[in-house]
VEXMARVO-700104 format. One record per residue (C-alpha): chain; residue number from 1; x, y, z; residue in three letters. Coordinates in Angstrom, 1 decimal. Example, Ala and Ser with C-alpha at 12.3 -4.5 7.8 and 13.67 -1.06 7.14 Angstrom:
! residues 2
   chain   resi        X        Y        Z   resn
       A      1     12.3     -4.5      7.8    ALA
       A      2     13.7     -1.1      7.1    SER
***
This chain:
! residues 272
   chain   resi        X        Y        Z   resn
       A      1    -40.5      5.0     63.2    MET
       A      2    -37.1      6.6     63.7    LYS
       A      3    -35.5      3.6     62.2    LYS
       A      4    -37.7      3.8     59.1    ILE
       A      5    -36.8      7.5     58.7    ILE
       A      6    -33.1      6.8     59.1    LEU
       A      7    -33.3      3.9     56.6    LEU
       A      8    -35.0      6.1     54.1    GLY
       A      9    -32.4      8.8     54.5    LEU
       A     10    -29.6      6.2     54.0    LEU
       A     11    -31.2      4.9     50.8    VAL
       A     12    -31.7      8.4     49.5    ALA
       A     13    -28.0      9.2     50.3    PHE
       A     14    -26.8      6.1     48.5    ILE
       A     15    -28.9      6.9     45.4    LEU
       A     16    -27.6     10.4     45.4    LEU
       A     17    -24.0      9.3     45.7    PHE
       A     18    -24.4      6.7     42.9    THR
       A     19    -26.0      9.3     40.6    ALA
       A     20    -23.1     11.7     41.3    CYS
       A     21    -20.6      9.0     40.7    SER
       A     22    -22.2      8.1     37.3    GLU
       A     23    -22.2     11.8     36.3    ASP
       A     24    -18.5     12.0     37.2    ASP
       A     25    -17.7      8.9     35.2    ASN
       A     26    -19.6     10.3     32.2    ASN
       A     27    -17.7     13.5     32.5    ASP
       A     28    -14.4     11.5     32.4    ASN
       A     29    -15.3      9.5     29.3    LEU
       A     30    -13.3     10.6     26.2    VAL
       A     31    -14.6     10.0     22.8    GLU
       A     32    -12.0      8.0     20.7    PRO
       A     33    -10.2     10.1     18.2    GLU
       A     34    -11.2      9.5     14.6    ILE
       A     35     -8.3      8.5     12.4    ILE
       A     36     -8.4      9.6      8.8    TYR
       A     37     -6.5      8.3      5.8    ALA
       A     38     -5.8     10.6      2.8    TYR
       A     39     -5.2      9.2     -0.6    SER
       A     40     -1.7     10.0     -1.9    LEU
       A     41     -2.9     11.2     -5.3    ASP
       A     42     -4.1     14.4     -3.7    GLN
       A     43     -0.5     15.4     -2.9    PHE
       A     44      0.9     14.8     -6.3    VAL
       A     45     -0.5     17.3     -8.9    PRO
       A     46     -0.5     16.0    -12.4    ALA
       A     47      0.4     19.5    -13.8    GLU
       A     48      3.9     19.4    -12.2    ILE
       A     49      4.8     16.3    -14.3    PHE
       A     50      3.3     17.7    -17.5    ALA
       A     51      5.7     20.6    -17.2    ASP
       A     52      8.7     18.2    -17.1    GLN
       A     53      7.9     16.2    -20.2    ILE
       A     54      8.2     17.7    -23.7    ILE
       A     55      4.9     17.1    -25.5    HIS
       A     56      2.3     18.6    -27.8    ASP
       A     57     -0.8     20.1    -26.4    ASP
       A     58     -2.9     17.3    -27.7    ASP
       A     59     -0.8     14.7    -25.9    ASP
       A     60     -3.2     14.0    -23.1    ASP
       A     61     -1.6     11.4    -20.8    TYR
       A     62     -1.0     11.1    -17.1    ASP
       A     63      2.7     11.9    -17.1    TRP
       A     64      3.1     10.7    -13.5    ARG
       A     65      3.3      7.2    -15.1    ASN
       A     66      6.8      8.0    -16.3    LEU
       A     67      8.1      8.7    -12.7    PHE
       A     68      9.1      6.7     -9.6    TYR
       A     69      8.6      7.6     -6.0    PHE
       A     70     11.0      7.1     -3.1    TRP
       A     71      9.7      7.6      0.5    SER
       A     72     12.1      8.6      3.2    VAL
       A     73     11.4      8.8      7.0    ALA
       A     74     12.7     11.4      9.5    ASP
       A     75     15.4      8.9     10.7    ASP
       A     76     16.4      8.1      7.1    GLY
       A     77     14.5      4.8      6.8    TYR
       A     78     13.4      3.9      3.3    SER
       A     79     12.5      0.6      1.5    PRO
       A     80     15.6      0.7     -0.7    ARG
       A     81     18.1     -1.1      1.7    PRO
       A     82     15.7     -4.0      1.9    ALA
       A     83     16.0     -4.5     -1.8    GLY
       A     84     12.8     -2.8     -2.9    TYR
       A     85     12.6     -0.6     -6.0    ASP
       A     86     11.0      2.8     -5.8    ASP
       A     87      7.2      2.8     -6.5    LEU
       A     88      5.7      3.6     -9.9    ASN
       A     89      2.7      5.8    -10.0    TRP
       A     90      0.1      3.0    -10.2    ASN
       A     91      1.3      1.7     -6.9    ASP
       A     92      1.9      5.1     -5.3    MET
       A     93     -1.6      6.3     -6.2    ALA
       A     94     -3.1      3.4     -4.2    GLN
       A     95     -1.4      4.5     -1.0    GLY
       A     96     -2.7      6.6      1.9    VAL
       A     97     -1.3      9.1      4.3    TYR
       A     98     -2.4      8.6      8.0    ILE
       A     99     -1.1     11.5     10.1    PRO
       A    100     -2.5     10.1     13.4    LEU
       A    101     -0.8      6.7     12.8    ASP
       A    102      2.7      7.9     13.5    LYS
       A    103      2.6     10.1     10.4    ASN
       A    104      2.7      7.0      8.3    ARG
       A    105      2.1      6.2      4.6    ILE
       A    106      0.6      2.8      3.9    ARG
       A    107      0.0      0.7      0.9    PHE
       A    108     -2.9     -1.7      1.3    PRO
       A    109     -2.0     -3.6     -1.8    GLN
       A    110      1.3     -4.6     -0.3    TYR
       A    111     -0.1     -5.2      3.2    ASP
       A    112     -2.2     -8.0      1.6    SER
       A    113      1.0     -9.5      0.3    LEU
       A    114      2.8     -9.3      3.7    GLY
       A    115      5.2     -6.7      2.4    VAL
       A    116      5.5     -3.9      5.0    GLY
       A    117      8.7     -2.2      3.8    ALA
       A    118      6.8      0.5      1.9    TYR
       A    119      4.8      1.5      5.0    ASN
       A    120      7.0      4.3      6.2    VAL
       A    121      6.2      5.9      9.5    LYS
       A    122      7.3      9.4     10.5    TRP
       A    123      7.4     10.2      6.8    ILE
       A    124      9.6     13.1      5.9    ASN
       A    125     10.0     13.5      2.2    THR
       A    126      8.9     11.7     -1.0    VAL
       A    127     11.5     12.1     -3.8    HIS
       A    128     10.4     11.7     -7.5    VAL
       A    129     12.5     10.6    -10.5    TYR
       A    130     12.0     10.1    -14.2    ARG
       A    131     12.7      6.4    -14.8    GLY
       A    132     12.1      3.3    -16.9    VAL
       A    133     11.3     -0.2    -15.8    ARG
       A    134     13.2     -2.9    -17.7    THR
       A    135     11.3     -6.3    -17.6    ASN
       A    136     13.5     -9.4    -17.9    ILE
       A    137     10.7    -11.9    -17.4    ASN
       A    138      7.2    -12.0    -15.8    ASP
       A    139      8.6    -11.5    -12.3    THR
       A    140     12.1    -10.0    -12.6    LEU
       A    141     12.5     -6.3    -13.4    SER
       A    142     14.8     -3.4    -12.7    VAL
       A    143     14.0      0.3    -12.4    VAL
       A    144     16.5      2.7    -14.0    PHE
       A    145     16.2      6.3    -12.8    GLU
       A    146     17.8      8.6    -15.3    PHE
       A    147     19.4     10.9    -12.7    ASN
       A    148     21.2      7.9    -11.2    GLY
       A    149     22.8      6.8    -14.4    MET
       A    150     26.1      7.8    -16.0    ASP
       A    151     25.9     10.2    -18.9    VAL
       A    152     28.0     10.9    -22.0    VAL
       A    153     28.0     13.7    -24.5    GLN
       A    154     26.7     13.0    -28.0    VAL
       A    155     25.7     15.2    -30.9    GLU
       A    156     21.9     15.7    -31.0    ASN
       A    157     19.5     16.3    -33.9    TYR
       A    158     20.3     20.0    -33.9    ASP
       A    159     24.0     19.4    -34.2    GLY
       A    160     24.8     20.5    -30.6    GLY
       A    161     26.3     18.4    -27.8    MET
       A    162     23.9     17.0    -25.3    GLU
       A    163     24.0     14.7    -22.2    ASN
       A    164     22.8     11.2    -23.1    ALA
       A    165     22.5      7.7    -21.6    ILE
       A    166     23.7      4.8    -23.7    PRO
       A    167     20.8      2.5    -24.3    LEU
       A    168     23.1     -0.4    -23.5    ALA
       A    169     23.1      0.9    -19.9    ASP
       A    170     19.4      0.0    -19.7    PHE
       A    171     20.3     -3.7    -20.0    ILE
       A    172     20.6     -5.3    -16.5    PRO
       A    173     23.6     -7.4    -15.7    GLU
       A    174     21.3    -10.4    -15.3    HIS
       A    175     21.1    -10.6    -19.1    VAL
       A    176     23.7    -12.9    -20.6    THR
       A    177     22.4    -13.1    -24.1    VAL
       A    178     20.4    -10.3    -25.7    LEU
       A    179     18.2    -11.2    -28.7    ASP
       A    180     16.0     -8.0    -28.8    SER
       A    181     14.4     -5.3    -26.7    VAL
       A    182     10.9     -3.9    -27.0    THR
       A    183     10.4     -0.3    -26.0    PHE
       A    184      6.9      0.8    -24.9    THR
       A    185      5.8      4.4    -24.7    ALA
       A    186      3.3      5.9    -22.3    ILE
       A    187      0.6      5.6    -25.0    ASP
       A    188      1.3      1.9    -25.6    GLY
       A    189      3.3      2.5    -28.8    TYR
       A    190      6.1     -0.1    -29.3    GLN
       A    191      9.3     -0.6    -31.2    GLN
       A    192     11.7     -3.5    -31.2    THR
       A    193     15.4     -3.0    -31.2    TYR
       A    194     18.2     -5.5    -31.9    TYR
       A    195     21.6     -5.7    -30.2    PRO
       A    196     23.5     -3.6    -32.8    GLU
       A    197     20.9     -0.9    -32.5    GLU
       A    198     21.0     -0.9    -28.7    ILE
       A    199     24.8     -0.7    -28.8    GLU
       A    200     24.6      2.3    -31.1    ALA
       A    201     21.8      4.2    -29.5    GLY
       A    202     21.4      6.8    -26.7    TYR
       A    203     18.7      8.4    -24.7    TRP
       A    204     19.0     12.2    -25.1    LEU
       A    205     18.4     13.7    -21.6    ILE
       A    206     17.1     17.2    -22.6    ASP
       A    207     15.5     16.3    -26.0    SER
       A    208     13.8     13.3    -24.3    GLN
       A    209     14.1     10.9    -27.2    LYS
       A    210     16.4      8.3    -28.7    THR
       A    211     19.2      8.8    -31.2    ILE
       A    212     21.3      6.3    -33.2    PHE
       A    213     24.4      7.9    -34.6    PRO
       A    214     25.7      6.1    -37.7    GLY
       A    215     22.5      4.1    -38.2    LEU
       A    216     19.9      4.8    -40.9    ASP
       A    217     16.6      4.0    -39.1    LEU
       A    218     13.1      5.2    -40.0    PRO
       A    219     11.9      8.3    -38.1    GLY
       A    220      9.4      6.4    -35.9    SER
       A    221     12.2      4.1    -34.7    LYS
       A    222     15.0      6.6    -34.6    LYS
       A    223     13.2      9.2    -32.4    LYS
       A    224     11.4      7.1    -29.8    PHE
       A    225      9.9      9.3    -27.1    LYS
       A    226      7.7      9.0    -24.0    PHE
       A    227      9.7      5.8    -23.0    LEU
       A    228      8.0      4.1    -20.1    GLN
       A    229      9.3      0.5    -20.1    SER
       A    230     11.3     -2.1    -21.9    THR
       A    231     11.0     -5.8    -22.3    GLN
       A    232     14.1     -8.0    -22.7    ILE
       A    233     14.2    -11.1    -24.9    PHE
       A    234     17.1    -13.4    -24.5    GLY
       A    235     18.9    -15.4    -21.8    ALA
       A    236     19.5    -14.3    -18.2    TYR
       A    237     20.7    -15.6    -14.9    GLU
       A    238     19.2    -15.2    -11.4    GLU
       A    239     21.3    -12.9     -9.1    ILE
       A    240     20.6    -13.5     -5.4    GLU
       A    241     21.5    -10.0     -4.0    GLU
       A    242     21.3     -7.6     -6.9    TYR
       A    243     22.0     -4.0     -6.0    ILE
       A    244     20.5     -1.6     -8.5    ASN
       A    245     23.2      0.9     -9.5    PRO
       A    246     20.7      3.3    -11.1    ALA
       A    247     18.8      4.5     -8.1    MET
       A    248     19.1      8.3     -7.9    ALA
       A    249     19.8     10.0     -4.6    ASP
       A    250     17.9     12.8     -2.7    GLU
       A    251     20.0     15.5     -4.2    ASN
       A    252     19.1     14.7     -7.8    SER
       A    253     15.3     14.4     -7.6    ALA
       A    254     13.2     15.8    -10.4    ASP
       A    255     10.7     16.8     -7.7    TRP
       A    256     10.2     16.3     -3.9    SER
       A    257      7.3     16.9     -1.5    PHE
       A    258      6.5     16.7      2.1    SER
       A    259      3.0     16.4      3.7    PHE
       A    260      1.5     19.6      5.1    PRO
       A    261      0.5     20.0      8.7    GLU
       A    262     -2.7     21.7      7.8    ASP
       A    263     -4.8     19.3      5.8    LEU
       A    264     -7.7     21.6      5.2    THR
       A    265     -9.0     21.1      1.7    GLY
       A    266     -7.8     17.5      1.5    TYR
       A    267    -10.3     14.6      1.6    ILE
       A    268     -9.8     12.0      4.2    GLY
       A    269    -11.7      8.7      4.8    GLU
       A    270    -12.1      7.0      8.2    VAL
       A    271     -9.3      4.5      8.7    TRP
       A    272    -10.2      1.3     10.5    GLU
***
C-alpha cells in the first residue's frame, strides 16, 4: 500500500514539474519581430519638385520624372563606383525602405535581375539632381546631371547674361558620327535637332529652356522646355569602362533627404 502511495506521489511530482517546465518555456518564447517595408514614394513629396521647375499652373505633371536619385550609405558606399547611374523616378518609386533590415533601401525590380548595387544598407542620405538621360541605342544610355556639367555665360532672351550648358555637352563621347538628336519633354512633346543646331544651342540654367544664338528657328523649336531625355541618331562605339563626367556631387544637390527615425504616419507593408 505504501508503495502505491509513493508511486502516486512520484507521478504527481513528475507531472507538476513537467507542467512548470512547459510554463517556463512558454514564458521564454519571443514572438518574431515583424519587419515592415515602406515605399520610397512616401518620402519624396511631389510639391518640392514642382517648386523647382518653371511652369504654368495648368502644367499638371509629376516633375519628379525630371530628376535623378543618388543613395549614399553611412560609410560612403553608393552604386556609382560600380558603374551604375543614379536612378530615375520610375525606378526610385519602386523601391522600399526597410529600417529593421540594417536600415536598408531595396529595389525588387533590380533584385530580380541579379543587380544588388542599388540595395544600400545603413542608408544615410539620398541626393537628388535635375538631369537628362541621353539614349544612344536601345541598351546604352548616359545620365547628364546639370549640376555636374560645366557652364558658360550666354545672353538670354531678356538680354541678360545667364549660366548655360552647351547642348553639344549632352552628346556622349561614345558618339563618333552625329546625324540628329530628338529631344523629348516630360509631356511627350518632341523636336529633332541637327548637328549645326546642337553646336549653336545652349540650355539656360535659370530660364530652363533652350536658346540658339545666331540661328533663326521657330519658337516651338527655339525655346524647348521640360527636357527629359534625348535620343541620338548616328554612329557610336562601345567603351568598356566609361566614366560619366556629369555626375553631380553631394554638395551640389537640388534636394537631399534622410529617413526619419519616427515613421508614424508612414504606411508599411510586411516584408517577407
